[in-house]
C-alpha positions in Angstrom: 83.9 40.7 13.5 81.6 38.3 11.7 80.8 39.1 8.1 77.0 38.7 7.8 77.4 38.6 4.0 78.6 35.0 4.5 75.0 34.0 5.7 73.1 35.6 2.8 73.1 32.4 0.8 71.7 30.4 3.7 68.9 32.9 4.3 67.9 32.7 0.7 67.8 29.0 0.8 65.7 29.0 4.0 63.4 31.6 2.6 62.9 29.6 -0.6 62.2 26.4 1.4 59.7 28.3 3.7 57.9 29.7 0.8 57.7 26.3 -0.8 56.3 24.8 2.4 53.8 27.6 2.7 52.7 27.1 -0.9 52.2 23.4 -0.3 50.2 24.0 2.8 48.1 26.6 1.0 47.6 24.1 -1.9 46.5 21.4 0.6 44.2 23.8 2.3 42.5 24.7 -1.0 42.0 21.0 -1.8 40.8 20.3 1.7 38.3 23.2 1.5 37.1 21.9 -1.9 36.6 18.4 -0.5 34.8 19.8 2.5 32.5 21.8 0.3 31.7 18.8 -1.8 31.0 16.7 1.2 28.6 19.2 2.5 26.8 19.4 -0.8 26.5 15.6 -0.9 25.3 15.5 2.8 22.6 18.0 1.9 21.6 15.9 -1.0 21.6 12.7 1.0 19.5 14.2 3.7 17.0 15.4 1.1 16.9 12.0 -0.6 16.4 10.1 2.6 13.6 12.5 3.8 11.8 12.3 0.4 12.0 8.5 0.4 10.7 8.3 4.0 7.7 10.3 3.0 6.8 7.6 0.5 7.1 4.6 2.9 3.3 4.5 3.4 2.8 4.2 -0.4 5.1 1.2 -0.7 3.2 -1.3 1.5 5.3 -4.4 1.8 7.5 -3.4 -1.2 10.9 -2.1 -0.2 12.4 0.7 -2.4 9.2 0.9 -4.4 8.9 3.1 -7.5 7.4 6.0 -5.7 10.2 6.0 -3.1 12.9 6.0 -5.8 11.2 8.7 -7.8 11.0 10.9 -4.7 14.6 10.4 -3.9 15.7 11.2 -7.5 13.6 14.4 -7.5 15.1 15.5 -4.2 18.6 15.0 -5.7 17.7 17.0 -8.8 16.5 19.9 -6.6 20.0 19.8 -5.0 21.8 20.0 -8.3 22.4 16.3 -8.8 20.9 15.1 -12.0 21.0 11.6 -13.6 23.1 9.8 -10.9 23.7 6.1 -11.2 21.1 4.6 -9.0 21.4 1.5 -6.7 19.3 0.0 -4.1 19.8 -2.1 -1.0 23.6 -1.9 -0.8 24.3 -3.2 -4.3 27.9 -3.0 -5.4 28.8 0.4 -6.8 31.6 1.3 -9.3 33.0 4.3 -7.5 33.0 6.3 -10.7 30.7 9.2 -11.4 27.9 10.4 -9.1 26.1 7.5 -7.4 23.2 7.1 -5.0 22.3 4.0 -3.1 18.8 4.0 -1.6 18.3 1.4 1.2 14.9 0.5 2.8 15.8 -0.6 5.4 19.3 0.6 6.1 22.3 -1.7 5.4 25.4 0.5 4.8 26.7 0.1 8.3 25.6 -3.5 8.7 24.3 -4.9 12.0 26.0 -2.1 13.9 23.2 0.2 12.8 20.3 0.0 15.3 17.9 0.4 12.3 19.5 -2.3 10.3 17.0 -3.8 7.8 14.1 -2.0 9.4 11.9 -1.0 6.5 10.4 1.9 8.5 13.7 3.7 7.8 15.2 4.9 4.5 18.9 5.3 4.1 20.5 7.3 1.3 24.3 7.2 0.4 25.4 9.7 -2.2 29.0 9.6 -3.5 31.2 10.9 -6.3 35.0 11.3 -7.0 36.2 14.8 -6.5 39.2 16.0 -8.6 42.0 17.7 -6.7 44.0 20.8 -7.7 47.4 20.4 -6.1 47.2 17.0 -4.4 47.4 15.6 -7.9 51.1 16.6 -8.0 51.6 14.0 -5.2 49.7 11.3 -7.1 46.2 12.0 -5.5 44.3 13.1 -8.7 40.9 12.5 -7.1 39.3 11.6 -3.7 36.1 9.6 -3.3 33.6 11.6 -1.2 30.5 10.1 0.3 27.6 11.2 2.6 25.1 9.0 4.3 21.7 9.9 5.9 18.8 8.0 7.5 15.2 9.2 7.8 11.8 7.9 8.9 8.3 9.1 9.4 7.5 10.4 12.8 5.0 8.7 15.2 1.4 8.8 14.1 -0.7 11.8 15.1 -4.0 9.9 14.7 -5.1 6.5 15.8 -8.8 6.7 15.0 -9.8 7.1 11.4 -13.5 7.2 10.2 -13.1 6.8 6.5 -16.6 7.3 4.9 -16.4 10.5 2.8 -20.0 11.7 2.8 -22.4 9.9 5.2 -24.0 11.9 8.0 -23.2 10.7 11.5 -20.1 8.9 10.3 -19.0 8.9 13.9 -21.9 8.7 16.4 -21.6 8.6 20.2 -24.7 7.9 22.3 -25.9 7.8 25.8 -23.2 7.7 28.5 -20.5 6.3 26.2 -16.9 7.3 26.8 -14.0 7.2 24.4 -10.5 8.3 25.4 -7.9 8.4 22.7 -4.2 9.2 23.5 -3.9 10.3 19.9 -5.9 12.2 17.3 -9.4 11.4 15.9 -10.0 11.9 12.2 -13.5 12.0 10.6 -13.3 12.2 6.8 -17.0 12.7 6.0 -18.0 16.0 4.5 -21.5 15.9 5.9 -22.7 18.8 8.1 -23.2 16.3 11.0 -20.1 14.1 10.3 -19.6 13.9 14.0 -22.7 13.6 16.2 -22.4 13.4 20.1 -25.7 12.8 21.9 -26.3 13.1 25.7 -23.7 12.8 28.4 -21.0 11.3 26.2 -17.3 11.9 26.7 -14.8 12.1 23.9 -11.2 13.0 24.8 -8.3 13.0 22.3 -5.2 14.9 21.4 -7.0 16.3 18.4 -10.5 15.9 16.9 -10.4 16.8 13.2 -13.7 16.7 11.2 -13.7 17.3 7.4 -17.4 18.3 7.5 -19.3 19.6 10.6 -20.3 18.5 14.0 -23.4 18.4 16.1 -23.1 18.2 19.9 -26.5 17.5 21.5 -27.4 17.4 25.3 -24.4 17.9 27.5 -21.5 16.1 25.8 -17.9 16.5 26.9 -15.7 16.8 23.8 -12.0 17.8 24.3 -10.5 19.5 22.5 -13.1 21.4 20.5 -13.5 19.7 17.2 -11.6 21.3 14.3 -14.3 21.4 11.5 -13.5 21.8 7.8 -10.3 19.9 8.5 -8.5 18.3 5.5 -9.2 14.7 4.6 -6.5 12.2 5.6 -5.8 9.1 3.6 -6.5 5.5 4.8 -3.2 4.5 6.5 -3.8 0.8 5.9 -4.8 1.2 2.2 -1.9 -0.8 0.9 -2.2 -3.8 3.4 -2.1 -7.0 1.3 -5.0 -9.5 1.7 -3.9 -12.9 3.2 -3.9 -15.8 0.8 -5.8 -19.0 1.6 -4.7 -22.5 0.7 -8.2 -23.9 1.1 -10.5 -24.9 3.9 -9.1 -26.8 6.8 -10.5 -30.2 7.6 -10.3 -30.5 11.4 -13.6 -30.9 13.1 -12.5 -31.2 16.7 -10.2 -29.2 19.0 -7.4 -28.3 18.4 -8.9 -26.8 15.2 -6.7 -25.9 12.2 -9.4 -24.5 9.9 -12.6 -26.2 8.9 -14.8 -26.7 5.9 -18.0 -25.9 7.8 -18.9 -23.7 10.8 -17.0 -24.6 14.0 -19.5 -24.5 16.9 -18.3 -24.9 20.5 -21.0 -25.1 23.2 -21.3 -26.1 26.8 -20.4 -24.6 30.1 -16.7 -24.0 30.8 -15.7 -25.9 27.6 -12.2 -25.2 26.4 -11.2 -25.1 22.8 -7.8 -24.6 21.0 -7.6 -23.0 17.6 -4.7 -23.0 15.2 -4.2 -20.7 12.2 -6.0 -21.7 9.0 -9.1 -21.0 6.9 -12.5 -21.4 8.6 -14.9 -21.6 5.7 -18.1 -21.6 7.8 -17.0 -19.2 10.5 -16.8 -19.8 14.2 -19.5 -19.8 16.9 -18.9 -20.0 20.7 -22.0 -20.6 22.8 -21.9 -19.8 26.5 -19.0 -20.0 29.0 -16.6 -21.3 26.4 -12.9 -20.6 26.8 -11.2 -20.4 23.4 -7.5 -19.9 22.9 -6.1 -18.9 19.5 -2.5 -19.8 18.8 -0.2 -17.4 17.0 -0.8 -16.8 13.3 -3.3 -15.6 10.7 -6.9 -16.8 10.8 -9.0 -16.5 7.6 -12.7 -16.4 8.4 -15.2 -17.0 5.7 -18.4 -16.5 7.6 -19.5 -15.0 10.9 -17.5 -15.3 14.1 -19.9 -15.1 17.0 -18.8 -15.0 20.6 -21.7 -15.2 23.1 -22.2 -14.2 26.7 -19.7 -15.4 29.3 -17.2 -16.6 26.6 -13.5 -15.8 26.9 -11.3 -15.6 23.8 -7.5 -15.2 24.1 -4.7 -15.1 21.6 -1.2 -13.6 21.3 0.3 -12.7 18.0 -2.9 -13.2 16.1 -4.6 -11.6 13.1 -8.2 -12.3 12.1 -9.0 -11.6 8.4 -12.7 -11.7 7.5 -13.1 -12.4 3.8 -16.8 -12.6 4.4 -18.9 -12.2 7.5 -17.7 -10.4 10.6 -17.0 -10.5 14.3 -19.8 -10.2 16.8 -19.0 -10.1 20.5 -22.3 -10.5 22.5 -23.0 -9.8 26.2 -20.5 -9.9 28.9 -17.6 -11.5 27.0 -13.9 -11.2 27.8 -11.3 -10.7 25.1 -7.5 -10.8 25.5 -6.2 -10.5 22.0 -2.8 -9.1 20.9 -1.7 -8.6 17.3 1.7 -9.9 16.0 4.7 -7.8 16.6 6.6 -8.7 13.4 5.8 -9.8 9.9 3.3 -8.6 7.3 0.5 -8.1 9.8 2.5 -6.6 12.6 0.2 -4.5 14.6 -3.0 -5.6 12.8 -5.5 -7.5 14.9 -8.8 -7.5 12.9 -8.9 -6.9 9.1 -12.1 -7.2 7.1 -12.5 -7.4 3.3 -13.1 -3.9 1.9 -16.0 -5.2 -0.1 -17.7 -6.6 3.0 -20.0 -4.0 4.8 -21.1 -6.3 7.6 -21.0 -4.5 10.9 -18.4 -5.6 13.5 -19.8 -5.5 17.1 -17.4 -5.5 20.0 -18.6 -6.0 23.6 -16.4 -6.8 26.5 -15.9 -6.6 30.2 -13.9 -4.0 32.1 -10.6 -5.9 31.6 -10.7 -6.8 27.9 -7.6 -6.2 25.7 -7.9 -5.3 22.0 -4.2 -4.7 21.2 -3.7 -3.9 17.5 -5.5 -2.3 14.6 -9.1 -2.9 13.8 -9.2 -2.3 10.1 -12.7 -2.2 8.5 -12.4 -0.1 5.3 -16.0 -0.9 4.1 -17.8 -1.6 7.4 -19.1 -0.1 10.5 -17.7 -0.7 14.0 -20.1 -0.7 16.9 -18.6 -0.5 20.4 -21.4 -1.7 22.8 -19.8 -1.3 26.2 -16.7 -2.7 27.7 -13.3 -1.2 28.4 -9.9 -1.7 26.7 -6.7 -2.1 28.6 -4.4 -2.6 25.6 -1.1 -0.8 25.3 -2.2 0.5 21.9 -5.2 0.3 19.7 -5.9 1.7 16.2 -9.4 2.0 14.8 -9.5 2.5 11.0 -13.2 2.0 10.0 -15.7 3.1 7.5 -18.2 4.4 10.2 -18.2 4.2 14.0 -20.9 4.0 16.7 -20.0 4.1 20.4 -22.6 3.0 22.9 -22.6 1.8 26.5 -21.3 3.0 29.8 -17.6 1.9 30.0 -14.6 3.9 28.8 -13.0 2.5 25.7 -9.4 3.6 25.6 -7.1 3.9 22.6 -3.5 3.7 23.9 -0.4 4.7 22.0 2.4 2.6 23.6 4.0 0.9 20.6 7.1 -0.3 22.4 6.3 -3.9 21.9 6.7 -3.5 18.1 10.3 -3.7 17.0 9.5 -2.0 13.7 7.5 0.8 15.3 3.8 1.6 14.9 2.0 -0.1 12.0 1.2 3.3 10.7 3.4 6.4 10.6 2.9 10.1 10.9 2.9 12.4 7.9 6.2 14.2 8.7 9.7 12.7 8.0 12.6 13.3 10.4 16.3 12.7 10.0 17.4 9.9 12.3 21.2 10.0 11.6 
């Protein structure tokens, strides 16, 4: 018969080894749990920093990682228990020591594999720090570098029609049989009791109609939805748009034009003219059945731009900046104008000096296209008939009058803009 006492030594050895393995596994589990906990803390902080930064993108204008964005990200980290981290921007080299944050506007941590790479509509936050280990240090791993990354951006704009004047009665006025259809919200900032006035058989259809003051609906207007009066004021979404710089008046006096020192006047039936970007110091006037094509670029107009009956103006990737004077479209004109899709003035079609209160008048036929933003911070926009077939249009004006019988439509299809809409919503969302 076998004497089991002979195996007692082996059992003790196996038991000791098993306990050792179990203790090592427990030690690694403790370290892994600590690392996971740290990673979740950093992820929460990175999410908060990215969201806070994204909320400030509208304040930065063309400046990436502006002061307001950095301050918001730091405040978000502090609220999550991370104080005084070493701060970097735009994928600058880090040391890997201590708690660090890299704020990127646009994202760059993943390089070109990120679909939002270098897109300044997005804010990326990378938060990292070395985490000391308890038991892994016995095997030479005294600390492990832990990092978390997050991306955020503002959501799509809720509004695409802003009437900015803060106190004038009838800041937005619709008359006669006019019709305005906005596939977005309408915002009227005036505090007057009749900030919005609709007379007669007008039609106003939008996703929202918010009026800071009050409204007056006379006759039998159709306004949908019912205006929300006493609504909060919303800031000018283009307030930080930089003014184009001019290198001086152009000198060309015949087509193709590239700016001119005096007014460019084109007359005559079915005459064609070609315009190139430049500074037009005397303005532009087209007289009767003129076909004018504007090549891509920024046009600085110092004086009136008048387009008379029967004229056709076309231009792709164009921005018209009126430093003085304004645009007047008279009679049965046709416009096919599209704003740039990239660059400083992406999505901006017409931009007038804030100090210039000259009214802009737009007339057109039933197939006209005004694709882009019409930004008149100090002036009135008058729509006197004509339709709009543009994929998207934004009106950001001091006051607005809508007349005529055609339906002017404000679309919201921004798919042609790689960087997204030229204005954002007011809520930030995590993207990754």
